[in-house]
C-alpha positions in Angstrom: 105.0 81.6 97.3 104.7 84.7 98.9 103.3 87.9 97.0 105.5 91.1 97.0 103.2 94.0 96.9 104.0 97.3 96.6 100.9 100.2 97.2 101.5 103.3 95.4 99.9 106.1 96.5 100.3 110.4 95.3 100.3 111.5 99.7 98.7 114.7 98.0 95.2 115.2 99.8 96.8 113.7 102.9 99.1 116.1 103.1 97.1 119.2 101.8 93.5 118.2 103.4 92.9 117.8 107.2 89.3 116.1 106.5 91.5 113.4 104.3 94.1 113.3 106.8 91.5 112.2 109.7 89.5 109.6 107.2 93.0 108.0 106.4 95.8 109.5 109.3 98.1 106.4 107.4 97.1 108.0 104.1 95.3 105.8 101.3 98.2 103.9 100.8 98.1 102.9 104.5 94.8 101.9 104.6 95.2 99.6 101.0 98.2 97.9 102.9 96.5 97.3 105.6 93.6 95.6 104.4 95.7 93.5 102.2 97.8 92.3 105.2 94.9 92.1 106.8 92.9 89.8 104.1 95.8 88.0 102.8 97.9 87.7 105.7 101.1 85.6 105.0 100.9 85.2 101.4 101.5 88.5 100.7 104.8 91.0 102.0 103.5 94.9 101.2 105.3 98.0 101.0 104.5 101.6 100.3 106.1 104.2 98.2 104.6 107.5 97.3 105.0 110.4 94.9 107.3 112.4 97.6 110.1 109.9 97.7 113.2 110.1 95.2 111.8 108.1 92.0 108.5 108.3 93.7 109.3 105.1 95.8 109.9 103.4 92.0 113.2 102.7 92.0 114.4 99.9 89.2 115.5 97.5 92.5 111.5 98.1 94.1 110.3 97.0 90.8 112.1 94.0 90.2 111.0 92.9 93.0 107.4 93.5 93.2 105.2 91.1 91.9 101.7 93.4 92.1 101.5 97.2 92.1 98.5 99.1 93.2 98.1 102.7 91.9 95.9 105.4 93.8 96.8 109.2 91.9 94.8 111.9 91.2 95.8 115.5 92.3 99.0 115.6 90.5 98.4 112.9 87.7 101.2 114.9 85.3 103.6 115.2 88.2 104.7 111.3 88.1 108.5 110.8 86.2 108.2 109.5 82.6 111.1 107.8 83.1 108.8 106.2 86.3 106.0 105.6 84.0 108.1 103.9 81.0 109.7 102.0 84.2 106.1 100.7 85.3 105.4 100.0 81.7 108.0 97.8 81.3 107.7 95.9 83.8 103.9 95.3 83.6 104.9 94.0 80.0 107.0 91.5 81.7 104.6 89.9 84.1 104.1 92.2 86.6 100.4 92.7 87.9 98.8 96.1 88.2 95.8 97.0 90.1 94.8 100.8 88.8 92.4 102.5 91.4 89.9 105.0 91.0 91.0 108.2 90.0 93.8 106.3 89.0 91.9 105.6 85.5 93.7 108.8 83.7 97.5 108.2 85.8 100.1 108.2 82.9 100.6 105.0 83.8 97.0 103.5 82.9 96.5 105.5 80.2 100.1 104.4 78.5 98.9 100.6 78.9 95.1 101.1 77.5 96.5 103.1 74.2 93.0 105.3 74.8 92.0 108.6 76.8 90.7 106.7 79.9 88.1 109.8 80.4 85.0 109.5 81.9 81.9 111.4 83.2 81.5 112.4 87.1 80.0 114.1 89.6 80.2 114.4 93.1 76.7 114.0 95.3 77.8 111.6 98.1 75.3 109.1 96.4 74.4 105.5 97.2 76.8 103.4 94.7 75.7 99.2 94.1 78.9 97.2 92.7 76.8 94.4 90.8 78.9 91.2 89.8 78.5 90.0 86.4 81.0 87.8 86.1 80.9 85.6 89.5 82.8 82.7 88.4 85.9 85.2 88.2 88.4 84.6 90.5 87.8 88.5 91.8 84.4 88.1 92.4 85.2 85.2 94.7 83.4 86.0 98.3 82.1 89.5 96.9 78.7 90.8 97.9 76.6 91.0 95.3 75.7 93.6 95.6 79.1 95.3 96.7 77.0 98.5 98.5 79.1 101.8 99.0 76.5 104.2 101.3 78.3 107.5 99.8 80.7 108.0 96.9 81.4 110.0 94.1 79.7 108.8 90.9 81.2 107.8 88.1 79.5 107.5 84.6 79.9 106.2 80.9 81.6 106.8 78.6 84.9 105.6 79.9 87.3 106.3 77.2 88.5 102.7 77.6 89.5 99.8 75.3 86.8 97.0 75.4 87.8 94.9 78.8 89.5 91.5 77.8 86.8 90.3 81.4 84.8 92.5 82.8 83.7 91.4 86.7 81.7 94.5 88.1 79.5 97.1 87.0 78.3 100.2 89.0 74.7 101.5 89.1 74.4 104.9 91.2 71.6 106.3 92.7 71.5 109.3 90.0 70.8 106.5 87.2 74.2 106.0 85.6 76.3 102.8 84.7 79.9 102.6 85.1 82.6 99.3 84.0 83.4 99.5 87.8 85.9 96.6 87.2 88.0 95.8 84.4 90.5 92.7 83.6 92.7 93.7 80.8 96.6 91.4 79.9 99.4 93.7 78.9 102.8 91.4 77.3 102.7 89.3 80.5 101.4 91.5 82.7 98.2 91.2 83.7 96.2 94.9 85.0 92.7 95.2 86.6 91.1 98.8 87.4 88.5 99.4 90.1 86.8 102.1 90.2 85.6 102.8 93.7 87.9 105.0 96.3 87.7 108.3 96.1 89.5 110.1 99.1 86.6 111.9 100.1 84.5 108.9 101.5 85.8 105.8 103.6 85.9 103.6 100.7 89.0 101.5 101.6 88.3 100.9 105.1 85.1 98.8 103.4 85.5 94.9 104.0 84.0 94.2 100.8 86.0 96.7 98.7 89.4 95.1 100.7 88.3 91.6 99.8 88.1 92.8 96.2 91.9 93.9 95.9 92.9 90.9 97.6 91.2 88.8 95.1 93.0 90.8 92.5 96.2 90.8 94.0 96.1 87.1 93.9 94.5 87.2 90.4 97.3 89.5 89.4 100.5 88.2 90.3 102.6 86.0 88.4 102.7 82.5 89.4 106.7 81.9 89.6 107.3 85.5 91.6 108.8 88.6 90.3 111.8 86.5 88.8 109.4 84.1 86.9 106.5 86.0 85.2 105.5 83.1 83.1 101.9 82.2 83.2 100.3 78.8 82.9 98.9 78.1 86.0 95.8 79.6 88.9 95.5 78.6 91.9 91.3 79.2 92.8 91.0 81.6 95.5 89.0 80.5 98.9 87.3 82.1 101.9 
């Protein structure tokens, strides 16, 4: 089965900030999409969608054809249409997988699915982050270095206002001492949701081979085994690299 992936990006920082454009000339969404194509090859078809498109690029047709969506947003959470949020929420309940990345923790979509504040503590001193695998048997951890080393990144810290994850795959530690639940899995209706914290626009996180591998694994984990038209879950294919 080919997995149909829609990579959604806010596409605000890339249009407004020259340093982000240099880092991500095709946008963060473009870098995420390229990493998935490289890691998963013919197992996926990948399209991108951005907030400045009609319906934010997430029409009913696009959503109906999407097996897994990735979501990155930061500067314009409140500008996302409530109607679009409701459509995405409904599709997740119906079986579509959702990967929420970095500052997407505070998106309307994630908060609606979690039912909590999804707030956290943060600061940005460009410190080293170590992403530790705490569930090495989980499919999303397959082939991921332990720890996954990110030389410079924004710091996220607890408390993190999310429900207790159904499965916790990764935690991060930072030079300044903070720890953070960095890779969290949830089931919502028939859909699977994975939150992964690395991915600030000020750093080349989505060009990182280890981060790309996590996202590729997560797409395979989150995809409904029958595709967009058949969201029932009764099988799971182990991931090999």
